[in-house]
N, C-alpha and C positions, 0 to 999 in steps of 0.2 A: 120179590117180596110184595105181598098185597097190602092195600091200605093207603094211607095218606101221609104227607109230610107238610110241615109249616115252614114257609119262607118269610123272612122278616126284613123290612126296609125296601125302598124303591129299587135300588140297584140289584139287590138279590132277587126280588120278585121279577124284575125285568129280564134277568138272565135265565131264570127258570122258564119263563114264557118263551124266550128265544130258543132255549134248548128243547122245546116241544112238549114240556110237561103240561098235562091238562089241569087248568085252573077250575076249582070247584066253587070257591067263595072267597070274599075278602072282607076284612074288618079294618076300618080306618078311623083315624081321629076325626071326630065330627067337625072340628074347626078347619079341616084341610081345605085349601083353596086351589092348590096346584093340580095339574092333570095327574091322572093315575099312571103308574109306570107301565111301560111296554104297550102291547096291543091286547088290552083286556076285552074279551068277547062281550057283546052287548047283553047276552043272556045270563051272565054270571051274577049270582046274588051278591049285592054289596051292602054291608052293614056299617053303620057309623054310630059312634058314641063319644062321650067326653073322655079326656085322658084318665081321670080317676076310675071311671067305669071300665075302660080298656084294661087298666092294670088289674082291677079286681076280677074281671072276666077271665083274663089270660093267666094271671099270676106272674106276669113278667113286668119287672120294673124298667126294663129296657126293651122297647118294642119298635122304636124308630117310626112310629106313626102309622104303620101299615103292616098287617099280618095277612098272609094269603095261604089258603089251604089248597094243596095240589095233590093230584092222584099219582101214586107211584106207578112205575112201569115194572114189568117182569124183569128179574135179573138176567143179564146176559150170560151165555155160556162162556167158558174160557176161550173157545175158538172165536166166538163173535167179538169178544172184548179185545182180542189180540190180533185180529185180522189187519194186516198192513201196518202194524205197530213196530217202530224201531227202538223206542225207549219206553220202558214201563217201570213203575215203582211197585215194589212188592212189599206189603206191610204185614208185619207179624206183631200181634198183641198191642196195636196202637189203640188204647182204650180211653184216651183223654180227648174229648171232642175238640178242645182248643188246639191241641197239637195236630190232630188230624186236619182241621181246617187250615192251619198254617202250611202243612205239608202239601195239601191239595192246591192251595193258591199258588205256592211256589212251583209246583209241578206244572200247572197250566201256563205259568209265565215263562218257564225255563225249559221248554222243549220236550216235556214228557207227554207221550201220546195216550197213555192209559194207565190204570192202576188195578192191582189185584190185592185181595186181603184174605187173611185167614179168618176163621169163624170167631175169633176172640176180639177182632177189631170192632170199634164202635161204628155206628151207622153214619155213613157219609152224608145222608140227607137229614140227619138230626139238626134241629133249628140252630143250635150254637155252632156246629160245624159249618153249616151253610153261611151263617153270618160272618164267621171268621174268615172263611175262604172267599167271601164276597160273591158267592154264587158261581165262581169261576169253574168249579169242578162239575157243575150240572151238565156241561156239554162233553165231558170226558167219559169214554166207555170204561166200565169196570165190571169185575166179577168177583165172586167169593170162591176161594179154594177150600179144600178139605184140610185135613191135618198136615202140618209141616213136620218133618221135611219131605214126607212122601209125595205130596202133591206138587212140590217144586219140580219134580220130574216132568210134570206137564209142560212147564215152560222150557225146560231143557230139550224135550222132544220136539219142540217147535223152533229150535235153533237159538234160543236165548242164552247168552253168556251171563251167568248170575254173579253179581258183585255184592259181597256182604260188607256193609259199612260197620267198622269197629274201631275203637280207640287203641287197639293192640299195636304197640310200636313196631312189631315185626311185620305188620301188614304193608302192602304196597302203598306208597304215596299216591293218592288219587290223581295228582297232577302229572304222574308219569304214564298214565294210560293213553292209548291211542286206538281209535276205531276208524273203520271206513264208514261212508254214508249208509251202506247197506247192512252193517252189522246190527243184530238185534241184541239189546242190552237190557237186563233187568237189575235194578238196584234194590237190594234188600235192606229194609230199615226195621229196627226193633223198638220196643217200648222205651219210654223215658226211664232211666235208671238201669234196669237189668240188661237192656239191649237185646240183641238177637240171642235165641237159644243156642246152646252148644251144637245141637243137631242141625240147625239151619246154617250155622257157620261152617260146619263140616260138609254140608251138601253144596255149598256155593263153589263156583269155579275159581274164585279168587277173593281174597280178603283185602279191602282197601281202607285207608285211613285218611283223615284230614289232620295234617301236622298241627300240634298245639304249641303255644308259647308259654314260657314260664312254668309254673306249677299246675296249670289247668290241664286236667286229663281229658275233658270232653265238653261239648256244648249241647244245648237243648236240641232235641231231635228235629224240631222244625227248622232251626237255624242250620243244623248240619245238612238237612235235606237240601236247602237252598244252595249251599256251597257245593254239594256233590252234584246236583243237577247242572249247575253252571260248568263244573269241571268236566262232566260228560259231554256237554255241548262243545267245549273247547277240544276235548279229545278227538272229536269227529273231524276237526279242522287240521289235524296233524298229518293226515295221509291224503 
C-alpha cells in the first residue's frame, strides 16, 4: 500500500523507527524539552507549535505531544509474511481500530509471529490502531488475503492448522489443545458481535472456544484474543 501513516506518542514513534519505517517529518509540542524519541535522522523536518495550534492543525484532541509522518512499505506477499512462522493470527472483518490495536498488541506479547487479514479489516497502520497497540505490531510481518474462505486455503497449503475461535459450546475447549514446537497454527478471529462467518467456520480445521462462566456467552474480541494466544503458547508445552 503506497502513501504514509501517522504515529502518535514517543513510544509508538520510537517503535516505528526501530521497525525500519522511513520517517518523513515530525510535529511536536513547542514546549517540549525532553529528547526526541528513537534515532531521528538529522535531515528529517521538525515542526513545533503550541498545544492549541497542534490540536487545530491535526484535529486530534489526544496527540501525546508528538506526531510523526512515516512512509508506508509495500505489502508483503503471503509467502513473505509467513516464512518461518509457527503461530499466526488470521483476521476476518476486524473493522474497529481499537479492537485491532488490542489484538495486535496481545499478539506481539504472546508469541504470535505474524498476522494476515481479509480485505474488510481496517488498516493496522491507522493512527488509533498504532496508538492502542503501542506500536508493537510495527515489527510484525503481515499480509492481506483475498476473500474468505477461499484464500484460507493458502494457509492450509503451507501447513497451517486453522483454529476458529467461537463461543459455540460444542467447540473444543482451547485448553485441551496440544501442539509440538514445529506445528504451524493459525487462529481465526472474527469481528465483534457477528464473529466469524459461517463459511470461515466451515473452512477451519477445528473450532475452539474459551469456556465462559455464569450467563456470559462471550467476551470482547481483544480480550478473547489474549486468552487464546496464551492458550496456544501453553499448548506447545504439552508435548
